[in-house]
C-alpha positions in Angstrom: 131.5 6.6 146.1 128.3 8.8 145.6 127.1 9.5 142.1 126.0 13.0 141.0 122.4 12.5 142.0 123.3 11.5 145.5 125.6 14.5 146.0 122.9 16.9 145.0 120.3 15.3 147.3 122.7 15.4 150.2 123.4 19.1 149.7 119.6 19.9 149.7 119.2 17.9 153.0 122.1 19.7 154.7 120.6 23.1 153.7 117.2 22.2 155.0 118.6 20.9 158.3 120.6 24.0 158.8 117.6 26.2 158.2 115.4 24.3 160.6 118.0 24.5 163.4 118.5 28.3 163.0 117.0 30.4 165.8 114.0 32.6 164.8 114.5 36.4 164.4 112.5 38.7 166.7 109.5 40.3 164.9 110.2 43.8 163.6 107.6 46.6 164.1 107.1 46.8 160.4 106.2 43.1 160.2 103.2 43.6 162.5 101.5 45.9 159.9 99.3 44.3 157.4 100.8 44.4 154.0 98.5 46.0 151.4 96.9 43.7 149.0 98.2 43.7 145.5 94.9 44.9 144.2 94.9 48.0 146.4 98.5 48.9 145.7 98.6 52.1 143.6 99.9 51.5 140.1 101.6 54.0 137.8 99.1 56.0 135.9 99.4 56.9 132.2 98.2 60.4 132.9 99.0 63.3 135.3 95.3 64.5 135.5 91.8 63.2 134.6 89.4 66.0 133.5 86.0 64.5 134.6 83.1 65.9 132.6 79.3 65.3 132.7 77.3 67.5 130.4 73.6 68.5 130.8 71.7 69.1 127.6 68.3 70.4 126.4 65.7 67.7 126.4 61.9 67.0 126.2 59.9 64.3 127.8 59.4 61.2 125.6 61.4 62.8 122.7 64.3 60.6 121.8 64.8 62.6 118.6 65.0 66.0 120.4 68.1 68.0 119.1 70.2 68.0 122.3 72.2 71.2 123.0 74.7 71.3 125.8 73.6 73.8 128.5 76.0 73.0 131.4 79.7 72.3 131.0 81.3 71.2 134.3 84.9 69.9 134.8 86.4 68.4 137.9 90.2 67.8 137.8 91.5 64.7 139.5 95.2 64.4 140.3 96.1 60.9 139.2 99.1 60.2 141.5 97.6 61.9 144.6 94.1 60.5 143.8 92.2 63.6 144.9 90.2 66.5 143.4 92.5 69.6 142.8 90.5 72.0 140.7 87.1 72.7 139.0 85.8 74.6 136.0 82.1 75.4 135.4 80.0 77.3 132.9 76.4 77.3 131.8 75.9 77.3 128.1 73.3 79.2 126.0 71.5 77.1 123.5 70.8 78.6 120.1 68.5 76.1 118.2 66.0 75.9 121.0 66.9 78.8 123.3 63.8 78.4 125.5 64.2 75.4 127.9 61.3 73.0 128.2 59.5 72.6 131.5 60.8 69.0 131.6 64.4 70.1 131.1 64.2 72.7 133.9 62.7 70.2 136.3 65.2 67.5 135.4 68.4 69.5 135.5 67.5 72.3 137.9 68.8 74.8 135.4 66.8 78.0 135.0 66.1 80.0 131.9 67.9 83.0 133.3 71.1 80.9 133.8 71.3 80.0 130.2 70.1 83.3 128.9 73.1 85.0 130.6 75.6 82.3 129.5 78.0 82.2 126.5 77.4 79.9 123.6 79.2 76.6 123.4 82.0 77.7 121.1 82.8 80.5 123.5 82.7 78.1 126.5 85.1 75.7 124.7 87.4 78.6 124.2 87.1 79.7 127.9 87.9 76.2 129.1 91.0 76.1 126.9 92.2 79.4 128.3 91.5 78.1 131.8 93.5 74.9 131.1 96.3 77.1 129.8 96.4 79.6 132.6 96.2 76.8 135.2 99.2 75.0 133.7 97.3 71.8 132.6 98.2 72.1 128.9 101.8 71.4 129.8 100.8 68.2 131.5 99.5 64.8 130.3 95.8 64.7 130.8 92.7 63.0 129.4 89.0 63.7 129.5 86.8 61.2 131.5 83.0 60.7 131.5 80.4 58.3 132.7 79.8 56.3 129.5 80.3 57.2 125.9 77.2 59.5 125.4 78.6 62.8 126.6 81.2 63.1 123.9 79.9 60.7 121.2 76.4 62.0 121.3 76.1 65.4 123.0 79.4 66.9 121.9 80.4 65.3 118.6 77.1 64.2 117.0 74.8 67.0 118.1 77.0 70.1 118.9 79.8 69.6 116.3 78.0 67.6 113.7 74.3 68.6 113.4 74.4 72.1 114.9 77.8 73.2 113.8 78.1 75.0 117.1 81.8 74.5 117.7 84.3 76.4 115.4 87.4 75.6 117.4 89.7 72.6 117.3 91.5 71.1 120.3 92.9 67.6 119.9 92.1 66.6 123.5 88.4 66.2 122.6 89.2 63.2 120.3 89.4 60.6 123.1 88.1 60.0 126.6 88.1 57.5 129.4 84.8 55.7 129.9 84.6 55.4 133.7 81.5 53.1 133.6 83.5 50.6 131.5 86.5 51.0 133.8 84.2 50.2 136.8 82.8 47.1 135.0 86.2 45.7 134.3 86.9 45.8 138.0 83.5 44.9 139.5 81.8 43.0 136.6 78.7 45.3 136.4 78.0 48.0 133.8 75.8 50.4 135.8 75.0 54.1 136.3 76.5 56.5 138.8 74.1 55.9 141.7 74.5 52.1 141.4 78.3 52.4 141.2 78.4 54.5 144.3 76.2 52.0 146.1 78.4 49.0 145.2 81.4 51.0 146.5 79.7 51.7 149.8 79.1 55.4 149.0 76.0 57.6 148.5 75.3 60.2 145.9 76.1 63.7 147.2 74.1 66.7 145.9 71.3 66.8 143.3 71.1 64.1 140.6 71.2 65.5 137.0 72.9 68.6 138.2 76.0 68.7 135.9 78.3 70.0 138.7 77.1 67.4 141.3 77.1 64.5 138.8 80.7 65.4 137.8 81.8 65.5 141.4 80.3 62.1 142.2 81.8 60.6 139.1 85.2 62.0 140.2 84.6 60.2 143.6 84.1 56.9 141.7 87.3 57.5 139.7 89.3 58.2 142.8 88.2 54.9 144.4 89.0 53.0 141.2 92.5 54.6 141.1 93.0 53.8 144.8 92.1 50.2 144.1 94.8 49.9 141.5 92.7 50.4 138.4 94.4 51.8 135.3 92.5 52.9 132.2 94.0 50.6 129.6 92.0 51.9 126.6 90.3 55.1 125.7 87.2 55.6 123.5 87.6 57.9 120.4 85.5 59.9 118.2 84.6 58.3 114.9 87.3 59.1 112.3 84.7 60.2 109.7 83.1 62.6 112.2 86.5 64.1 113.2 87.7 64.4 109.6 84.4 66.2 108.7 85.0 68.6 111.5 88.5 69.4 110.4 87.3 69.9 106.8 84.7 72.3 107.9 87.1 74.2 110.0 89.5 74.5 107.1 86.8 76.3 105.1 85.4 78.3 108.0 88.5 79.5 109.9 91.9 79.1 108.3 94.7 79.9 110.7 96.0 82.8 108.6 94.0 85.1 106.4 94.3 84.1 102.8 94.5 87.8 101.7 96.1 90.6 103.7 93.5 93.1 104.9 93.0 95.9 102.4 92.7 98.6 105.2 94.4 99.4 108.5 91.1 100.2 110.3 87.5 99.4 109.8 84.9 101.9 111.3 81.8 99.8 112.0 78.7 101.9 112.0 75.2 101.0 113.2 72.8 103.9 112.6 69.5 104.1 114.4 66.8 106.2 112.8 63.4 107.6 113.5 60.6 105.2 112.5 56.8 105.2 112.3 54.2 102.4 112.4 53.2 103.2 108.8 55.6 103.0 105.8 58.1 105.9 105.7 57.0 108.7 103.4 58.0 112.3 102.7 56.4 113.5 105.9 58.0 110.8 108.0 61.5 110.3 106.6 64.0 108.2 108.6 66.3 110.6 110.5 69.5 109.4 112.1 69.2 109.6 116.0 72.0 107.3 117.0 75.6 107.4 115.6 77.8 104.7 117.1 81.2 103.6 115.6 83.4 100.7 116.7 86.9 100.8 115.4 88.5 97.4 114.4 92.2 97.1 113.9 92.7 94.9 110.8 96.1 93.4 111.8 95.3 92.9 115.5 91.7 91.8 114.7 90.2 93.4 117.7 88.1 96.4 118.7 90.5 99.2 119.7 88.3 102.2 120.0 84.7 103.5 119.8 82.8 106.8 119.2 79.2 107.5 120.0 76.7 110.4 119.8 73.0 110.6 119.9 71.5 112.9 117.2 68.6 115.3 117.4 66.0 114.9 114.6 64.7 118.1 113.0 61.8 117.1 110.8 59.9 114.9 113.3 61.4 115.9 116.6 59.1 113.7 118.8 60.0 110.0 118.7 57.2 107.5 118.3 56.6 104.8 120.8 57.6 102.3 118.2 60.9 104.0 117.6 61.7 104.2 121.4 60.9 100.6 121.9 62.8 99.4 118.8 66.0 101.4 119.3 66.1 101.9 123.1 66.7 105.7 122.4 64.7 108.0 124.7 63.2 111.4 123.9 65.5 113.1 126.5 68.6 111.6 124.9 67.8 113.1 121.5 66.5 116.4 122.9 69.9 117.0 124.5 71.9 115.8 121.5 73.5 117.8 118.6 71.9 117.8 115.1 73.5 115.4 112.6 75.7 118.0 111.0 77.3 118.8 114.4 77.6 115.1 115.3 79.5 114.5 112.0 81.8 117.4 112.9 82.5 115.8 116.3 83.2 112.5 114.6 85.7 114.2 112.3 87.4 116.0 115.1 87.6 112.8 117.1 89.2 110.9 114.2 91.7 113.7 113.8 92.7 113.7 117.5 93.1 109.9 117.4 95.4 110.1 114.4 93.0 108.0 112.3 92.9 110.4 109.4 96.5 109.6 108.4 95.7 105.9 108.1 93.9 103.8 105.5 90.4 103.1 106.7 86.9 102.3 105.5 83.4 102.3 107.0 81.4 99.1 107.5 77.6 98.8 107.6 75.2 95.9 107.9 73.8 96.0 104.4 73.5 98.9 101.9 70.6 100.7 103.5 72.4 102.5 106.3 74.5 104.7 104.0 72.6 104.5 100.6 69.1 105.2 102.1 69.3 106.5 105.6 72.4 108.7 105.2 72.6 109.7 101.5 69.0 109.6 100.3 67.3 111.1 103.4 69.8 112.9 105.6 71.9 114.4 102.9 69.4 114.6 100.0 65.9 114.8 101.4 66.4 116.7 104.6 69.5 118.7 103.6 70.6 118.0 107.2 74.3 117.7 106.3 76.3 120.8 105.2 79.8 119.2 105.4 81.8 117.3 102.8 81.1 113.5 103.4 84.0 111.8 101.5 84.3 109.3 104.4 80.9 108.0 103.6 81.3 107.8 99.8 82.0 104.1 100.1 81.5 101.4 102.6 81.9 97.6 103.1 78.6 95.7 103.1 79.0 93.2 106.0 76.1 91.0 104.8 77.7 90.7 101.4 81.1 89.8 102.9 79.4 87.2 105.1 77.6 85.8 102.0 80.8 85.4 100.1 82.3 83.3 102.9 79.2 81.3 103.8 77.9 80.0 100.5 75.6 82.8 99.4 73.6 83.3 102.7 72.6 86.9 102.7 71.2 87.3 106.2 70.8 89.9 108.9 73.0 90.4 112.0 71.1 88.0 114.2 71.4 85.1 111.7 75.1 85.9 111.1 75.8 85.7 114.8 73.9 82.5 115.2 75.7 80.8 112.2 79.1 81.8 113.6 78.2 80.6 117.1 78.6 84.2 118.5 76.3 86.1 120.8 75.0 89.7 120.8 77.1 92.1 122.7 74.8 93.3 125.5 71.4 94.6 124.7 70.8 94.1 120.9 68.5 97.2 120.7 71.2 99.8 121.2 73.3 101.2 118.4 76.5 100.9 120.3 76.0 97.2 121.1 74.9 96.5 117.5 78.1 98.1 116.3 80.1 95.9 118.7 78.2 92.8 117.6 78.8 93.6 113.9 82.5 94.1 114.8 82.6 90.5 116.2 81.2 89.2 112.9 83.7 91.2 110.9 86.7 90.0 113.0 85.5 86.4 112.6 85.3 86.8 108.9 88.8 88.3 108.7 90.0 85.4 110.7 88.3 83.1 108.2 90.5 84.6 105.4 88.0 87.2 104.1 89.5 90.5 102.9 86.9 93.2 102.7 88.3 94.8 99.6 85.1 95.2 97.6 83.1 98.3 98.6 79.8 99.8 97.7 79.6 103.4 96.7 77.1 106.2 96.8 75.5 106.9 93.4 77.2 109.6 91.3 73.8 111.4 91.1 73.5 111.7 94.9 77.1 112.7 95.3 76.9 115.4 92.6 73.8 116.8 94.1 75.5 117.1 97.5 78.5 118.8 96.0 76.3 121.2 94.2 74.4 122.0 97.4 77.7 122.6 99.2 78.7 125.1 96.5 75.4 127.0 96.9 75.9 127.1 100.7 79.4 128.4 100.3 78.2 131.3 98.1 75.2 132.2 100.4 76.1 134.8 103.0 75.5 133.8 106.6 72.4 135.2 108.1 73.6 134.7 111.7 76.8 135.6 113.5 79.9 134.7 111.5 81.1 132.4 114.2 77.9 130.3 114.1 77.8 129.8 110.4 77.8 126.1 109.6 78.5 126.2 105.9 82.0 124.6 105.4 85.0 126.0 103.6 87.3 124.1 101.4 89.1 122.6 104.4 85.9 121.4 106.0 85.8 124.1 108.7 83.1 126.7 109.0 83.5 129.4 106.3 83.3 132.4 108.6 86.2 131.0 110.7 88.2 130.3 107.6 87.6 133.9 106.3 88.6 135.4 109.7 91.9 133.5 109.6 92.6 134.6 106.0 92.0 138.2 106.9 94.2 138.0 110.0 96.9 136.3 107.9 
């Protein structure tokens, strides 16, 4: 009788004998194909898309302490499951600290001065990329940023752009972490090397121009696709330092709260940027500043956007010929002012335009860059010194001082338009010389400040002396008979229309 051990051994022998005597199966077509190695078998990816980025930044030869500013922002989108490039985004970026590129920088990157001069600043590019990600449907997917090494985000983006230069005023959480493709490559191939070397080890060559942001990014994407095809999965991402990120959020909380702390005090803001005549010498009684450009940009306080605009050139009457300095500084030509109405008629056109648009029935206030536009150029010279305005000017009795508003938000900095724009990371709207574009640029600053929680409730007012003198002069004009035809008399009646017209209507009534 067999014991338990002998029974078990006998069963194993019978199974082996049966297997050896079994006829072999004919080979199937599938068995002739070489099975993929485990290392090249695609593995599930933790992301739907990889956003590959390689910045180019300002630089100088042999200057490790040079303040780098991003000047090229390329993105190549890699579909993780399909392991292929499916989309691209690209923008040049205008630097603000050192706006003129060094010869070394232009030679290294291939980026021209004209390309950055015509580009948006970094904060705007960050916004444009976010809008592109949204419109392309990527924000609803799981994606991660990817770069060659840690420097693009740790140094160029977070340390220099966000930290030192305060050039980014937006917050998007996806900038907090990124995949280091160089580290991903080293885990697979045991070498921590640059793009060209990685390509060589993979049997590929660099395509395009090295240090071109767009070409660098495309080649990094090729490396990533090969790594994904070889079964690599990014196990860990690199992250921005917590102190740096917390500091950025703290700054944003003081700079741009999501909702204004105080509701706007007006429905509309009429942003005005006068241009006036000017001379090489200091203005005097014989050469007073006369308004020659009257642009208005209308900002809707609730929508926080420019909704309308008005513009008129103005013909000077004291010094009718513009100086070369004036033409160069303002961009206004002699032909433009010669064909324009005088200030009194331009103000009448502005009043009619506001009435036609329905603005007179709403709560509004004018906005100027500092006190000089209304206090000096308008009230002191145009209304007082030149007696060029024969209409009531209640609209211009008070105004918001944009510089003062900016100073209240940004720690007492009382600076001009150029510095305000630079501090906020904004750019001039078009040619900065023109009054219209100055008004639009001022409107951008105003909108940014309202977004930051500022409520332009405090206004500056014309002095009572100047206002009383103007009212007295209007009374004298109303009593003085018109020397010309009644229909051309410009002295206003009580309702602001020409007296002769008002008298005719009263007689006919």
